[in-house]
C-alpha atoms as one frame of an Amber mdcrd trajectory, in Angstrom:
protein
   0.000   0.000   0.000   1.496   3.357  -0.965   1.699   6.359   1.374  -1.131
   8.296  -0.285  -3.532   5.400   0.224  -2.401   5.066   3.826  -3.084   8.778
   4.432  -6.553   8.363   2.936  -7.178   5.393   5.225  -5.872   7.301   8.231
  -8.199  10.211   7.474 -11.117   7.757   7.445 -10.022   6.318  10.804  -9.674
   9.778  12.353 -13.076  10.878  11.073 -14.649   7.729  12.490 -12.942   8.323
  15.837 -14.218  11.900  15.900 -17.735  10.803  15.020 -17.629   8.166  17.760
 -16.737  10.823  20.351 -18.518  13.929  19.058 -21.527  12.519  17.275 -23.809
  15.252  15.984 -22.427  18.007  18.238 -20.138  18.655  21.217 -22.877  19.853
  23.536 -20.747  21.196  26.389 -18.354  23.188  24.221 -21.098  24.554  21.975
 -23.082  25.761  25.033 -20.184  27.346  26.901 -17.441  28.416  24.465 -17.985
  31.201  21.950 -17.327  30.432  18.283 -15.303  33.652  18.058 -12.940  32.780
  20.909  -9.323  31.996  19.957  -6.934  30.338  22.394  -3.466  28.891  22.758
  -2.922  25.422  24.227   0.029  23.244  25.193   0.292  19.464  24.892   2.293
  18.318  27.923   3.697  14.914  28.895   3.198  13.911  32.521   5.679  11.043
  32.587   8.947  10.129  30.906   8.643   8.332  27.608   9.025   8.214  23.829
   6.765  10.368  21.652   4.846   8.898  18.723   1.862  10.255  16.811   2.440
  14.004  16.468   1.787  14.071  12.674  -1.466  12.190  13.328  -2.584  14.873
  15.788  -1.750  17.574  13.274  -3.862  15.758  10.668  -6.720  15.319  13.148
  -6.890  19.031  13.905  -6.670  19.929  10.226  -9.787  17.805   9.721 -11.567
  19.665  12.511 -10.610  23.190  11.448  -8.016  24.466   8.977  -7.575  27.587
  11.110  -5.907  25.641  13.911  -2.114  26.014  13.921  -0.197  23.018  15.239
   3.473  23.450  16.184   5.399  20.431  17.518   8.580  21.190  19.453   9.875
  17.589  19.468   9.858  14.802  16.879   8.362  11.354  16.966  10.862   8.913
  18.512  12.315  11.639  20.797  12.686  10.837  24.480  10.830  13.339  26.666
  10.592  13.911  30.381   7.787  14.733  32.806   6.467  18.270  32.360   7.804
  18.716  28.821   5.612  20.629  26.371   5.772  18.672  23.137   3.466  20.783
  20.938   1.546  24.056  20.807  -1.908  24.681  19.394  -3.509  27.991  18.548
  -6.784  28.910  16.906 -10.541  28.596  17.461 -11.269  27.280  20.951 -14.288
  25.169  20.012 -12.585  22.672  17.662  -9.454  22.552  19.856 -11.586  21.410
  22.802 -13.786  19.143  20.702 -10.772  17.240  19.378  -8.933  17.088  22.700
  -9.893  13.583  23.840  -9.508  11.898  20.445  -6.135  13.593  19.945  -4.862
  12.543  23.361  -6.199   9.009  22.972  -4.123   8.532  19.819  -1.059  10.335
  21.121  -1.051   8.597  24.520  -1.636   5.150  23.010   1.013   5.430  20.306
   3.544   7.034  22.642   2.915   4.190  25.086   3.746   1.653  22.360   6.896
   3.562  21.410   7.938   3.819  25.061   7.547   0.091  25.729   9.320  -0.771
  22.474  12.270   1.433  23.448  12.548  -0.360  26.788  12.854  -3.689  24.979
  15.261  -2.271  22.393  17.489  -0.863  25.142  17.593  -4.268  26.836  19.100
  -5.920  23.733  21.230  -3.047  22.411  24.438  -5.046  22.968  23.253  -7.891
  20.718  22.776  -8.171  16.952  19.038  -8.767  17.228  15.863  -6.936  16.179
  12.812  -6.401  18.359   9.730  -7.004  16.189   5.997  -6.580  16.632   3.238
  -9.028  15.695  -0.277  -8.878  14.212  -1.748  -8.565  17.715  -2.917  -5.033
  17.038  -6.095  -3.006  17.541  -8.457  -3.552  14.583  -8.194  -0.684  12.062
  -5.172   0.780  13.891  -2.457  -1.645  12.782  -0.659   0.778  10.496  -0.309
   3.505  13.142   0.541   1.047  15.917   3.296  -0.500  13.834   4.478   3.027
  13.050   4.759   3.610  16.812   6.861   0.444  17.150   9.300   1.850  14.610
   9.347   5.177  16.477  10.404   3.247  19.565  13.309   1.581  17.784  11.600
  -1.681  16.870  10.910  -3.370  13.553   7.734  -4.565  11.880   6.857  -8.182
  11.251   4.195  -8.789   8.603   1.806  -5.903   8.060  -0.851  -8.492   7.212
  -1.489 -11.981   5.925  -0.712 -10.753   2.400   2.797  -9.828   3.437   4.589
 -13.165   3.687   4.099 -16.848   4.443   4.145 -17.904   8.085   3.188 -21.550
   8.559   1.868 -21.931  12.101   0.641 -24.814  14.255  -2.968 -24.661  13.022
  -1.809 -24.741   9.391   0.150 -27.884  10.193  -2.834 -29.459  11.929  -4.995
 -28.780   8.878  -2.331 -30.311   6.662  -2.152 -33.386   8.870  -5.929 -33.858
   8.570  -5.713 -33.473   4.787  -2.895 -36.031   4.616  -4.944 -38.547   6.609
  -7.847 -38.017   4.224  -5.583 -38.484   1.194  -3.738 -41.402   2.844  -0.325
 -39.717   2.533   2.041 -41.603   4.847   5.560 -41.124   3.535   5.863 -37.398
   4.282   5.355 -35.168   7.305   2.881 -32.312   7.529   5.817 -29.876   7.846
   7.328 -31.036   4.565   3.979 -31.033   2.748   2.957 -27.590   3.991   6.268
 -26.019   2.937   6.131 -27.658  -0.498   2.591 -26.391  -1.072   3.639 -22.874
  -0.102   6.669 -22.994  -2.415   4.525 -24.297  -5.272   1.987 -21.464  -5.130
   3.858 -18.472  -3.707   4.819 -15.416  -5.703   8.428 -14.557  -6.450  10.388
 -12.926  -3.584   7.863 -14.085  -0.980   9.565 -15.262   2.190   8.588 -18.462
   3.975   8.719 -18.676   7.758   7.858 -21.845   9.669   6.802 -21.998  13.316
   8.226 -24.866  15.362   7.424 -25.773  18.954  10.168 -28.244  19.827  13.614
 -29.472  18.818  12.221 -32.437  16.890  10.257 -30.146  14.563  13.284 -27.871
  14.303  15.533 -30.675  13.053  13.125 -31.382  10.231  12.677 -27.696   9.416
  16.436 -27.188   9.078  16.448 -29.635   6.143  14.020 -27.508   4.136  14.614
 -24.500   1.903  12.910 -21.782   3.919  13.904 -18.288   4.983  13.069 -18.159
   8.686  12.111 -20.373  11.589   9.967 -19.096  14.441  10.904 -20.740  17.746
   7.615 -20.560  19.608   7.369 -20.646  23.405  10.751 -22.302  23.834  12.908
 -22.005  26.931  16.230 -20.181  26.804  18.003 -23.544  26.975  15.971 -24.876
  24.036  16.758 -21.763  22.001  20.475 -22.182  22.714  20.241 -25.785  21.483
  18.309 -24.656  18.415  20.937 -22.066  17.490  23.684 -24.673  17.946  21.871
 -27.084  15.610  21.240 -24.350  13.059  24.885 -23.270  13.028  26.092 -26.859
  12.706  23.704 -27.433   9.801  24.953 -24.263   8.121  28.583 -25.449   8.394
  27.655 -28.832   6.948  25.976 -27.192   3.942  28.097 -24.148   3.217  26.308
 -23.533  -0.073  22.925 -23.249   1.635  21.823 -19.828   2.851  21.511 -19.357
   6.595  18.007 -19.760   7.989  17.181 -16.844  10.277  15.748 -17.483  13.728
  12.945 -15.606  15.419  11.873 -16.179  19.022   8.336 -15.517  20.242   6.155
 -16.350  23.221   6.773 -15.632  26.893   9.195 -12.773  26.225   9.384 -10.152
  29.000  11.613  -7.234  29.889  13.166  -9.482  32.513  14.219 -12.284  30.135
  14.547 -10.647  26.704  18.307 -10.124  27.034  18.762 -13.837  27.861  17.006
 -14.788  24.634  18.984 -12.185  22.674  22.241 -13.655  23.979  21.372 -17.039
  22.419  22.271 -15.794  18.945  18.849 -15.393  17.329  18.259 -12.651  14.767
  14.767 -11.509  15.811  12.540 -11.443  18.880   8.829 -10.778  18.312   6.695
  -9.448  21.152   2.909  -9.150  20.992   2.687  -6.995  24.117   4.314  -4.077
  22.282   0.956  -3.341  20.690  -1.675  -5.216  22.687  -0.532  -4.401  26.235
   1.534  -1.216  26.180   0.316   1.208  28.888  -0.667   4.624  27.566   1.718
   7.498  28.214   0.123  10.187  30.396  -0.316  13.296  28.221  -2.598  16.302
  28.662  -3.786  19.320  26.690  -3.946  22.570  28.652  -5.509  25.862  27.540
  -2.895  28.461  28.419  -4.353  31.799  27.279
């Protein structure tokens, strides 16, 4: 999807968010605040963190009223500290107040994702490993949430199902059922699933295979795939997996190295242990589905 289409989609999302909150009219503001009143407002962070979402807030207020001037004083991905003013607003008071909650909801949520991502990235900064997100995102907000991950120093996994092949446990179970129906006995479901993907996939599409134990891993290492996802494995199992992968690579010098990704049960307390095992990627669903919002407020100043 190109950037222009993404902007169009984002505008739709912002309009829907505004309609959800405002509906037909902002009753309180329309009753109390004069249409002719102009004000200045500050957006202030109330706790340390990483900023993400300022261009989205600028777009939101441009939808509400073109007369509103938005001036950020930091950039997305900047680290900020409690009490810091990160942007100024000036213009008609009514639309500034009407958009306040929607603006802060986006900004707080995305900054929370960026802040949590940075914590993970800092934990593994001494290792050659990437912190990646997953598809565990808020419906209709995936693009902006994955943007926030990048602002925090992380990397994006697939944007969607269209964006690469990842053969997971339920795919393998379906393949096993199909093989029983077709009376296929001389091959495993892992082999059959990979061959089907290779047969039908488009050029330059990567294949990743999820494995849950060392036995599955040994079979996967014999196949021509790009990545292996080590799912819910202990640190000791991951160390063993990396050892087996490296030995297999030495035995077949002509074969390209299969990259390893770890996922499942990763926390701030253990992420550096997994990174030290020698994997290339660590994917963490909590970056997007459990990041606490950063405390941010909008204050009318004069």
